[in-house]
C-alpha positions in Angstrom: 144.0 97.5 86.5 148.2 96.5 87.3 150.5 96.1 84.2 153.0 94.6 83.6 155.9 97.8 82.8 158.8 97.2 81.1 158.3 94.3 79.2 161.1 95.0 76.4 163.5 95.9 78.7 162.9 93.0 80.6 162.9 91.2 77.1 166.7 92.8 76.5 168.1 91.6 80.0 167.6 88.1 79.2 168.6 88.8 75.8 172.0 90.7 77.6 172.0 86.8 79.7 171.5 84.6 76.8 175.2 86.5 75.6 176.8 86.0 79.6 175.7 82.1 78.8 176.9 81.5 75.6 180.3 81.1 76.7 179.7 79.5 80.2 178.0 76.0 79.1 178.9 73.3 79.8 176.9 70.8 78.6 177.1 66.9 79.8 178.3 65.8 76.4 179.7 68.2 74.7 177.2 70.6 75.0 174.6 69.3 75.1 171.3 69.9 77.6 170.7 66.7 80.2 167.3 66.0 78.9 164.1 67.8 77.6 164.0 71.6 79.5 160.3 71.8 79.9 157.8 74.7 79.1 156.5 77.1 81.7 152.6 77.4 80.8 153.1 73.7 81.1 153.6 73.4 84.7 157.1 72.1 84.7 158.4 71.9 88.0 162.4 71.6 86.9 163.1 73.5 84.1 166.7 75.0 85.6 168.0 72.3 88.2 167.8 74.9 90.8 165.0 75.5 93.5 165.5 78.8 94.1 164.5 79.6 89.9 162.3 77.1 89.4 160.3 78.1 92.6 159.7 81.4 90.4 158.8 79.4 86.9 156.1 77.2 89.3 154.8 81.0 90.4 153.8 82.1 86.4 152.6 79.2 85.4 150.2 79.0 88.6 149.5 82.9 87.8 149.0 81.7 84.4 146.9 78.5 85.0 145.0 81.0 87.8 143.7 83.4 84.3 142.8 80.1 82.1 140.6 78.9 84.1 138.9 81.4 85.5 138.6 82.8 81.9 137.2 79.5 81.0 134.7 78.6 83.7 133.3 82.3 83.6 132.9 82.1 80.2 131.0 78.3 80.7 129.0 80.1 83.3 127.4 82.6 81.6 127.1 80.6 78.5 125.1 78.4 80.7 122.9 80.8 82.4 121.8 82.0 78.9 120.4 78.3 78.0 119.1 78.1 81.0 116.9 81.6 81.5 116.0 81.1 77.0 118.5 83.9 76.4 119.6 81.9 73.8 123.0 80.9 72.3 126.0 83.5 73.0 127.9 84.1 69.5 131.2 85.1 69.8 133.3 86.8 72.6 131.6 87.1 75.7 132.3 91.2 77.1 130.8 93.3 79.7 127.9 94.6 77.8 126.6 90.5 76.3 126.6 89.7 80.2 124.9 93.2 80.3 122.4 91.9 78.2 122.4 88.1 79.6 121.7 89.7 83.0 118.5 92.5 82.1 117.1 89.3 80.3 117.1 87.2 83.6 116.4 90.4 86.0 112.6 90.4 83.2 112.3 86.9 84.3 112.6 86.9 87.2 110.3 90.0 87.7 107.7 88.2 86.2 107.5 85.2 88.4 108.0 86.3 91.8 106.0 89.5 93.6 107.2 91.9 96.0 110.5 92.0 94.3 113.3 89.2 95.6 116.0 89.8 98.1 119.8 88.5 98.4 121.5 87.2 101.3 125.2 87.6 100.5 128.5 85.9 102.2 131.6 87.2 99.5 134.0 85.4 99.6 137.8 84.9 101.7 140.8 85.0 99.9 144.1 84.3 100.4 147.8 83.4 99.9 149.0 80.1 100.6 151.1 79.8 103.9 151.6 76.1 103.6 152.4 76.1 100.0 155.3 79.0 101.3 156.7 76.7 103.8 157.3 73.8 101.7 158.8 75.7 99.1 161.7 77.7 101.4 162.2 74.5 103.3 162.7 72.6 100.0 164.5 75.4 98.0 167.2 75.3 101.3 167.3 71.6 101.1 168.3 72.1 97.3 171.2 74.2 98.1 172.3 71.6 100.8 171.3 73.3 103.5 170.0 70.5 107.1 166.7 71.0 107.1 165.5 70.5 110.2 161.6 72.2 110.9 158.4 70.6 110.0 156.6 72.7 107.4 153.4 72.0 109.0 154.0 73.8 112.2 156.4 76.8 110.7 154.3 80.4 111.1 155.5 82.9 108.7 154.8 86.9 108.6 152.4 87.9 106.8 152.2 91.8 104.7 148.8 91.7 104.9 145.8 90.8 106.6 146.1 87.5 108.9 143.3 84.6 109.3 144.5 82.0 112.5 146.8 82.3 115.2 149.2 85.3 115.6 152.4 85.7 118.0 152.1 89.2 118.7 149.6 91.4 118.4 146.5 91.3 116.3 145.2 94.4 114.8 141.9 94.4 114.1 138.7 91.5 114.8 139.3 88.3 116.7 137.7 84.7 116.2 137.2 82.0 118.5 134.6 78.6 118.1 131.8 78.9 120.0 130.6 75.5 119.5 134.0 74.6 120.8 132.5 75.5 124.6 129.0 74.0 123.2 127.4 77.9 122.4 128.0 81.0 123.9 126.0 84.4 124.7 128.5 86.1 122.1 128.9 89.7 122.5 129.9 90.5 118.9 129.0 89.3 116.2 128.1 85.8 115.2 128.9 83.7 112.4 126.7 80.6 112.1 124.0 79.4 113.9 122.2 81.8 116.7 119.5 79.2 118.7 117.0 81.6 119.7 114.8 80.7 122.8 112.6 83.6 122.2 111.7 85.6 119.4 114.0 87.9 118.0 115.2 89.2 114.4 116.7 87.1 112.4 119.1 88.3 109.5 119.6 85.3 108.1 117.7 81.8 107.8 115.3 81.4 110.4 114.3 77.6 111.2 111.6 77.1 113.3 108.5 79.8 113.9 108.3 83.2 112.0 105.8 85.4 113.5 105.0 89.0 111.8 102.8 91.0 113.2 101.6 88.4 115.6 100.8 86.0 113.1 102.7 82.8 112.6 104.2 82.4 108.6 103.3 78.8 107.7 103.9 76.2 110.1 104.4 76.9 114.0 107.8 75.3 114.1 107.8 74.1 110.3 109.3 77.8 108.7 112.5 77.9 106.9 113.6 80.9 105.3 113.8 84.7 105.7 111.5 85.9 108.2 110.6 89.5 108.0 109.1 89.7 112.0 110.9 87.2 114.8 111.8 83.7 114.5 112.1 81.1 117.6 114.2 78.3 116.9 117.1 78.9 114.8 119.0 81.7 112.9 121.6 80.7 110.2 123.7 84.1 110.0 126.5 83.3 108.0 127.2 86.9 107.4 127.6 87.6 110.8 125.1 89.7 113.1 124.2 90.3 116.5 122.8 87.1 118.6 120.3 87.6 121.5 120.2 84.0 121.8 123.5 81.1 122.0 125.8 81.8 119.1 126.7 77.9 117.9 129.2 79.0 115.6 131.9 81.6 115.8 132.0 84.7 117.7 133.3 87.4 115.5 134.3 91.2 116.3 136.9 93.4 119.1 139.3 91.4 121.2 138.3 92.4 124.5 134.6 91.7 123.6 135.0 88.0 122.3 137.7 87.6 125.4 135.6 87.7 127.5 132.8 86.2 125.5 134.9 82.8 125.3 137.1 80.3 126.9 138.6 79.2 123.9 141.5 80.1 122.3 140.6 82.7 120.0 142.2 83.9 116.4 143.5 86.9 114.6 141.3 88.2 111.8 143.5 91.2 111.1 147.3 92.7 111.2 149.4 90.3 112.7 152.2 92.2 114.2 154.5 89.2 114.6 154.0 85.2 113.2 150.6 84.2 111.7 149.7 80.6 110.8 146.2 80.0 109.5 145.8 81.5 105.8 147.5 85.3 104.9 145.3 87.7 102.6 148.8 88.9 101.1 152.3 88.1 100.8 153.5 85.3 102.7 157.4 84.9 103.6 158.8 81.5 105.9 161.3 81.7 107.9 164.3 79.8 107.4 163.7 75.9 107.7 167.4 75.3 108.7 169.5 76.3 111.6 172.2 77.9 109.3 171.8 78.6 105.3 173.1 81.4 103.7 170.8 80.6 100.6 167.9 81.5 102.7 167.4 84.8 101.8 167.4 84.1 98.0 164.4 80.9 98.9 162.8 83.5 100.9 162.0 85.5 97.8 160.8 81.9 95.8 159.2 80.8 98.2 157.0 83.6 99.0 156.4 84.1 95.3 155.6 80.3 95.0 152.8 81.2 98.2 151.4 84.4 96.7 150.7 82.6 93.2 148.7 80.3 94.9 145.9 82.5 95.5 142.8 81.1 96.3 138.9 82.1 97.8 136.0 80.2 98.9 133.3 80.1 97.4 130.9 82.6 98.9 127.4 82.3 99.7 124.3 83.4 97.7 120.3 82.4 99.1 117.3 83.9 97.6 114.4 85.2 99.4 111.1 85.7 97.1 107.5 84.9 97.1 106.4 83.5 94.0 103.2 85.0 91.7 100.3 83.9 92.2 99.9 83.1 88.7 102.4 80.2 87.9 101.1 77.1 87.8 103.1 74.2 89.3 105.6 73.3 86.0 106.3 77.0 85.8 107.1 77.3 89.5 109.4 74.9 89.4 110.9 75.7 86.7 111.6 79.0 88.0 113.0 77.4 91.3 115.5 75.3 89.0 116.8 78.6 87.3 117.0 80.2 90.5 119.2 77.5 91.4 120.9 77.7 88.6 121.5 81.5 89.2 122.5 80.3 92.6 125.2 77.9 92.1 126.8 79.7 88.3 126.8 83.1 90.3 128.8 81.8 93.2 130.7 80.1 91.0 131.4 83.7 88.7 131.9 86.0 92.2 134.7 83.2 93.5 136.4 83.7 90.0 136.1 87.4 90.3 137.9 88.1 93.8 140.6 85.3 92.4 141.6 86.9 89.6 140.9 90.6 90.8 143.1 89.8 93.7 145.9 89.0 92.0 145.8 91.2 89.1 144.4 94.0 91.3 145.8 93.3 94.6 141.8 94.3 95.4 140.8 91.9 97.9 137.8 93.5 99.7 135.8 94.3 96.3 136.2 98.5 96.8 138.7 98.6 93.7 141.4 99.7 96.3 144.4 97.1 96.7 144.2 95.6 99.9 147.3 93.9 99.4 151.1 93.4 96.5 149.6 92.0 93.8 150.5 89.0 93.3 151.4 89.6 89.4 153.2 92.8 90.1 155.4 91.0 93.0 156.2 88.0 90.7 156.7 90.4 88.3 158.9 92.7 89.8 161.7 90.1 91.6 161.5 88.3 88.2 162.5 91.0 86.8 165.6 92.0 89.1 166.9 88.2 88.8 167.0 89.3 84.6 169.0 92.1 85.6 171.3 90.5 87.7 171.7 88.4 85.7 173.9 89.5 82.4 176.6 89.4 86.1 176.5 85.3 85.6 176.1 84.8 89.2 172.7 83.7 88.4 173.8 80.4 87.3 175.6 79.3 90.0 173.3 77.2 91.7 172.3 75.7 87.9 173.8 72.9 86.9 175.9 72.8 83.8 174.0 71.1 81.4 170.6 72.8 82.9 171.7 76.2 82.0 170.3 76.5 78.1 167.0 76.1 79.0 167.2 78.8 82.2 167.5 81.4 78.9 164.1 80.6 77.4 162.2 79.4 80.3 162.7 83.1 81.5 161.4 84.5 77.9 158.7 82.2 78.1 157.6 83.7 82.2 158.2 87.4 80.9 156.0 86.9 77.6 153.2 85.0 80.4 153.1 88.2 82.6 152.7 90.5 80.0 149.8 88.6 78.6 148.2 88.0 82.0 148.1 92.0 82.5 147.3 92.5 78.8 143.9 90.1 78.8 142.7 90.1 82.2 141.6 93.3 82.0 138.7 92.1 79.9 137.5 89.5 82.2 137.8 91.3 84.9 135.4 94.2 83.5 132.8 91.3 82.6 132.9 89.7 85.8 132.1 93.3 87.3 129.3 93.7 85.1 127.8 90.1 86.3 128.3 91.4 90.1 126.9 94.9 89.6 123.6 93.3 87.4 123.0 90.2 90.2 123.3 92.5 93.3 121.1 95.0 91.2 117.8 92.4 90.8 118.0 92.1 94.1 118.0 95.8 94.6 
């Protein structure tokens, strides 16, 4: 778990900055502030009047918003699942032990309603920092500094310190992918994500639509099967997690660059470490290039823009699909109730796992959920950069591009930012632990 270190030192540095500015403030009228300062936690976008500093305040506000939203959604989803599955109302805070109790109850309800167990087809969420926001923030900061900004933010690539998903201007170290649908479907020699058209019976590691044959016996009505096929599928096989396709791939062909390029006749995209500039999405820190041909403020703007991009850390919803056979003793009403409950678990479970991935990535940099940091955690990155700004602020250079009437707004905003980052680091651990408990219990149900 990442912790925001040296919080006391940071606040002392803020106090030193306050001493510097107390003799430097020249307000609009007799030392007054030009308008209200704004509150970082409320997402104020122009506290200091400096795009460079306000970019950091915005990044702190975005991280705070992620934490508050994920925490509130997790709490609401667990309480809703407890009610829907008949566990009862949860009193007090939700921690890992409460989650384990709720999920144990749900496991019991499932075991009593199905025969032969239940299986889970899971595709994890994909998380990335916002390239667009980083590029737009860079252009805005340079324009605010008086630079002649000509670049179009939507067309600019960035240096990605992490996994790039999209275009890569140089070598891509890792998998690549191509849109097989754009070619009308291809015989993918790698892994197919999406629909695989099977003209003859073949194994389907996904959802089979068509005819499922197990040990020579057709399951259900020929041509109308829908679900997990334990034998051979003829028709279409939806493989959102990717897998071997012995037919025609209609989704994305993903894998080794040589194998994919041999299969595809359209441009391939990087899904790995880009040795050049990346366009698309970046799982890590995205540093935009200068938006101006000649701008002295470019380097200072890059730190702020990169912070805003990493703070806007988003994850796509995961895919959760359950396969099961209902117990023979359930009547029509019981069957309908169980299906409704399981649908609620699927929808709310996906939302919880999405929030888990987002918060885990922001706090610990753990993108893949393996307990190790895959990227520099945005919280640690922004905390370190803010600490550097505060330390440098004692020299007075910090306020060079701050309008005189806004200088008194900087110190409270810095203090608030330090406190927010410390609170996130101190409080996120409990939520992550409870989310981890849910994840472990969910997958044990299908185990």
